[in-house]
ZAVOKOL-597131 format. One record per residue: residue number from 1; x, y, z of N, C-alpha, C in turn; residue in three letters. Coordinates in Angstrom, 2 decimals, always signed. Example, Ala and Ser with C-alpha at 12.3 -4.5 7.8 and 13.67 -1.06 7.14 Angstrom:
<nodes>
+-----+---------+---------+---------+---------+---------+---------+---------+---------+---------+---------+
: num :     nxx :     nyy :     nzz :    caxx :    cayy :    cazz :     cxx :     cyy :     czz : residuo :
+-----+---------+---------+---------+---------+---------+---------+---------+---------+---------+---------+
:   1 :  +13.19 :   -5.69 :   +7.80 :  +12.30 :   -4.50 :   +7.80 :  +13.20 :   -3.30 :   +7.80 :     ALA :
:   2 :  +12.85 :   -2.25 :   +7.08 :  +13.67 :   -1.06 :   +7.14 :  +12.90 :   +0.03 :   +7.87 :     SER :
+-----+---------+---------+---------+---------+---------+---------+---------+---------+---------+---------+
</nodes>
This chain:
<nodes>
+-----+---------+---------+---------+---------+---------+---------+---------+---------+---------+---------+
: num :     nxx :     nyy :     nzz :    caxx :    cayy :    cazz :     cxx :     cyy :     czz : residuo :
+-----+---------+---------+---------+---------+---------+---------+---------+---------+---------+---------+
:   1 :  -16.33 :  +39.15 : +102.75 :  -15.28 :  +38.18 : +102.69 :  -15.58 :  +37.08 : +103.70 :     MET :
:   2 :  -15.51 :  +35.86 : +103.25 :  -15.79 :  +34.70 : +104.11 :  -14.47 :  +34.07 : +104.53 :     ASP :
:   3 :  -14.19 :  +34.13 : +105.81 :  -12.96 :  +33.55 : +106.34 :  -13.32 :  +32.34 : +107.17 :     ILE :
:   4 :  -12.77 :  +31.20 : +106.79 :  -13.00 :  +29.98 : +107.54 :  -11.69 :  +29.53 : +108.15 :     GLN :
:   5 :  -11.75 :  +29.15 : +109.40 :  -10.58 :  +28.65 : +110.09 :  -10.80 :  +27.18 : +110.43 :     LYS :
:   6 :   -9.74 :  +26.42 : +110.33 :   -9.81 :  +25.02 : +110.70 :   -9.34 :  +24.89 : +112.14 :     GLN :
:   7 :  -10.14 :  +24.22 : +112.93 :   -9.81 :  +23.96 : +114.33 :   -9.85 :  +22.46 : +114.54 :     VAL :
:   8 :   -8.79 :  +21.91 : +115.11 :   -8.71 :  +20.48 : +115.39 :   -8.51 :  +20.32 : +116.89 :     VAL :
:   9 :   -9.17 :  +19.35 : +117.47 :   -9.00 :  +19.13 : +118.90 :   -8.66 :  +17.66 : +119.17 :     TRP :
:  10 :   -8.01 :  +17.45 : +120.31 :   -7.73 :  +16.09 : +120.76 :   -7.83 :  +16.06 : +122.28 :     SER :
:  11 :   -8.20 :  +14.90 : +122.80 :   -8.33 :  +14.73 : +124.25 :   -7.49 :  +13.53 : +124.66 :     LEU :
:  12 :   -6.53 :  +13.76 : +125.55 :   -5.69 :  +12.68 : +126.07 :   -5.66 :  +12.83 : +127.59 :     LYS :
:  13 :   -6.08 :  +11.78 : +128.26 :   -6.26 :  +11.82 : +129.72 :   -7.18 :  +12.99 : +130.04 :     ASP :
:  14 :   -6.72 :  +13.99 : +130.80 :   -7.58 :  +15.12 : +131.13 :   -7.14 :  +16.40 : +130.43 :     ASN :
:  15 :   -6.33 :  +16.28 : +129.36 :   -5.83 :  +17.44 : +128.62 :   -6.55 :  +17.56 : +127.28 :     LYS :
:  16 :   -7.25 :  +18.67 : +127.08 :   -7.93 :  +18.98 : +125.84 :   -7.07 :  +19.97 : +125.07 :     LEU :
:  17 :   -6.59 :  +19.57 : +123.89 :   -5.75 :  +20.43 : +123.06 :   -6.57 :  +20.90 : +121.87 :     THR :
:  18 :   -6.63 :  +22.21 : +121.69 :   -7.33 :  +22.81 : +120.55 :   -6.26 :  +23.48 : +119.70 :     ILE :
:  19 :   -6.12 :  +23.02 : +118.45 :   -5.10 :  +23.54 : +117.54 :   -5.78 :  +24.31 : +116.41 :     SER :
:  20 :   -5.24 :  +25.48 : +116.11 :   -5.79 :  +26.36 : +115.08 :   -4.90 :  +26.33 : +113.85 :     TYR :
:  21 :   -5.46 :  +26.69 : +112.70 :   -4.70 :  +26.62 : +111.46 :   -3.59 :  +27.66 : +111.36 :     ASP :
:  22 :   -3.54 :  +28.60 : +112.28 :   -2.46 :  +29.61 : +112.27 :   -1.24 :  +29.15 : +113.05 :     ASP :
:  23 :   -1.26 :  +27.89 : +113.54 :   -0.12 :  +27.34 : +114.25 :   -0.22 :  +27.43 : +115.77 :     GLY :
:  24 :   -1.17 :  +28.20 : +116.28 :   -1.33 :  +28.32 : +117.72 :   -2.20 :  +27.19 : +118.24 :     TYR :
:  25 :   -2.04 :  +26.89 : +119.52 :   -2.89 :  +25.89 : +120.15 :   -3.10 :  +26.26 : +121.61 :     SER :
:  26 :   -4.21 :  +25.81 : +122.14 :   -4.54 :  +25.97 : +123.55 :   -4.62 :  +24.59 : +124.18 :     ASP :
:  27 :   -4.09 :  +24.46 : +125.38 :   -4.20 :  +23.21 : +126.13 :   -4.99 :  +23.52 : +127.38 :     VAL :
:  28 :   -6.11 :  +22.83 : +127.54 :   -6.97 :  +23.04 : +128.70 :   -7.04 :  +21.76 : +129.50 :     LEU :
:  29 :   -7.18 :  +21.88 : +130.80 :   -7.33 :  +20.74 : +131.69 :   -8.81 :  +20.53 : +131.98 :     THR :
:  30 :   -9.30 :  +19.32 : +131.74 :  -10.68 :  +18.99 : +132.06 :  -10.72 :  +18.62 : +133.54 :     VAL :
:  31 :  -11.24 :  +19.54 : +134.35 :  -11.30 :  +19.31 : +135.80 :  -12.48 :  +18.44 : +136.19 :     ASN :
:  32 :  -13.59 :  +18.60 : +135.47 :  -14.79 :  +17.83 : +135.81 :  -15.63 :  +17.67 : +134.55 :     GLU :
:  33 :  -16.15 :  +16.49 : +134.34 :  -17.03 :  +16.23 : +133.21 :  -18.12 :  +15.28 : +133.67 :     LEU :
:  34 :  -19.35 :  +15.78 : +133.68 :  -20.50 :  +14.96 : +134.03 :  -21.54 :  +15.12 : +132.92 :     THR :
:  35 :  -22.67 :  +14.50 : +133.09 :  -23.73 :  +14.60 : +132.09 :  -24.28 :  +16.01 : +131.98 :     ALA :
:  36 :  -24.11 :  +16.82 : +133.02 :  -24.70 :  +18.16 : +133.01 :  -23.69 :  +19.30 : +133.16 :     THR :
:  37 :  -22.41 :  +18.97 : +133.36 :  -21.44 :  +20.04 : +133.61 :  -20.06 :  +19.68 : +133.07 :     LYS :
:  38 :  -19.38 :  +20.71 : +132.53 :  -18.00 :  +20.60 : +132.07 :  -17.21 :  +21.75 : +132.69 :     LEU :
:  39 :  -16.12 :  +21.42 : +133.37 :  -15.27 :  +22.43 : +133.99 :  -13.89 :  +22.35 : +133.34 :     VAL :
:  40 :  -13.46 :  +23.46 : +132.70 :  -12.16 :  +23.52 : +132.03 :  -11.27 :  +24.53 : +132.74 :     LEU :
:  41 :   -9.98 :  +24.25 : +132.77 :   -9.00 :  +25.18 : +133.33 :   -7.97 :  +25.49 : +132.25 :     ALA :
:  42 :   -7.78 :  +26.77 : +131.96 :   -6.78 :  +27.22 : +131.00 :   -5.56 :  +27.70 : +131.76 :     PHE :
:  43 :   -4.43 :  +27.07 : +131.49 :   -3.18 :  +27.44 : +132.15 :   -2.39 :  +28.40 : +131.28 :     GLU :
:  44 :   -2.01 :  +29.54 : +131.82 :   -1.22 :  +30.54 : +131.09 :   +0.22 :  +30.44 : +131.58 :     ASP :
:  45 :   +1.10 :  +29.93 : +130.69 :   +2.50 :  +29.73 : +131.03 :   +3.34 :  +30.83 : +130.41 :     TRP :
:  46 :   +4.30 :  +31.36 : +131.12 :   +5.25 :  +32.35 : +130.61 :   +6.61 :  +31.69 : +130.41 :     ASP :
:  47 :   +7.27 :  +32.06 : +129.32 :   +8.62 :  +31.58 : +129.06 :   +9.62 :  +32.55 : +129.71 :     THR :
:  48 :  +10.48 :  +32.00 : +130.53 :  +11.45 :  +32.82 : +131.26 :  +12.69 :  +33.06 : +130.39 :     MET :
:  49 :  +13.55 :  +33.96 : +130.82 :  +14.77 :  +34.29 : +130.08 :  +15.68 :  +33.08 : +129.85 :     ASP :
:  50 :  +15.66 :  +32.13 : +130.80 :  +16.52 :  +30.96 : +130.66 :  +15.87 :  +29.83 : +129.84 :     ASP :
:  51 :  +14.68 :  +30.10 : +129.29 :  +13.98 :  +29.11 : +128.47 :  +13.01 :  +28.23 : +129.22 :     GLY :
:  52 :  +13.06 :  +28.27 : +130.55 :  +12.12 :  +27.48 : +131.34 :  +10.74 :  +28.15 : +131.30 :     SER :
:  53 :   +9.74 :  +27.40 : +131.74 :   +8.39 :  +27.93 : +131.77 :   +7.90 :  +28.05 : +133.20 :     GLU :
:  54 :   +7.10 :  +29.08 : +133.44 :   +6.55 :  +29.33 : +134.77 :   +5.05 :  +29.57 : +134.63 :     GLU :
:  55 :   +4.26 :  +28.90 : +135.48 :   +2.81 :  +29.08 : +135.47 :   +2.47 :  +30.47 : +135.96 :     LEU :
:  56 :   +1.81 :  +31.26 : +135.10 :   +1.47 :  +32.64 : +135.43 :   +0.06 :  +32.76 : +136.00 :     ASP :
:  57 :   -0.89 :  +32.01 : +135.43 :   -2.28 :  +32.19 : +135.83 :   -3.08 :  +30.96 : +135.39 :     ASP :
:  58 :   -4.16 :  +30.68 : +136.12 :   -5.11 :  +29.64 : +135.73 :   -6.50 :  +30.25 : +135.74 :     ILE :
:  59 :   -7.21 :  +30.07 : +134.63 :   -8.59 :  +30.55 : +134.53 :   -9.50 :  +29.33 : +134.40 :     THR :
:  60 :  -10.49 :  +29.23 : +135.28 :  -11.43 :  +28.10 : +135.26 :  -12.78 :  +28.57 : +134.73 :     THR :
:  61 :  -13.34 :  +27.79 : +133.81 :  -14.66 :  +28.11 : +133.24 :  -15.55 :  +26.89 : +133.40 :     THR :
:  62 :  -16.78 :  +27.12 : +133.86 :  -17.77 :  +26.06 : +134.04 :  -18.86 :  +26.21 : +132.99 :     THR :
:  63 :  -19.14 :  +25.12 : +132.29 :  -20.23 :  +25.09 : +131.32 :  -21.29 :  +24.15 : +131.85 :     TYR :
:  64 :  -22.55 :  +24.59 : +131.84 :  -23.65 :  +23.75 : +132.29 :  -24.53 :  +23.40 : +131.11 :     LYS :
:  65 :  -25.09 :  +22.22 : +131.15 :  -25.95 :  +21.74 : +130.08 :  -27.20 :  +22.61 : +130.03 :     LYS :
:  66 :  -27.58 :  +22.97 : +128.79 :  -28.83 :  +23.71 : +128.58 :  -29.94 :  +22.70 : +128.34 :     ILE :
:  67 :  -30.95 :  +22.76 : +129.16 :  -32.06 :  +21.81 : +129.02 :  -33.03 :  +22.26 : +127.95 :     ASP :
+-----+---------+---------+---------+---------+---------+---------+---------+---------+---------+---------+
</nodes>
């Protein structure tokens, strides 16, 4: 069975939004972008009982250019 998913992305200021066809999306912060390195931060927000959001965790990933 061949399953294909559509992924759409957009970049505004330093926010990279990746949207999936199942309705979910990820918002990542571009911390650094050079010719040889990309640093992304994924923010994990929790919804509180009162409806507000609280930052739970931040995961940073560094990608380096492959020569």
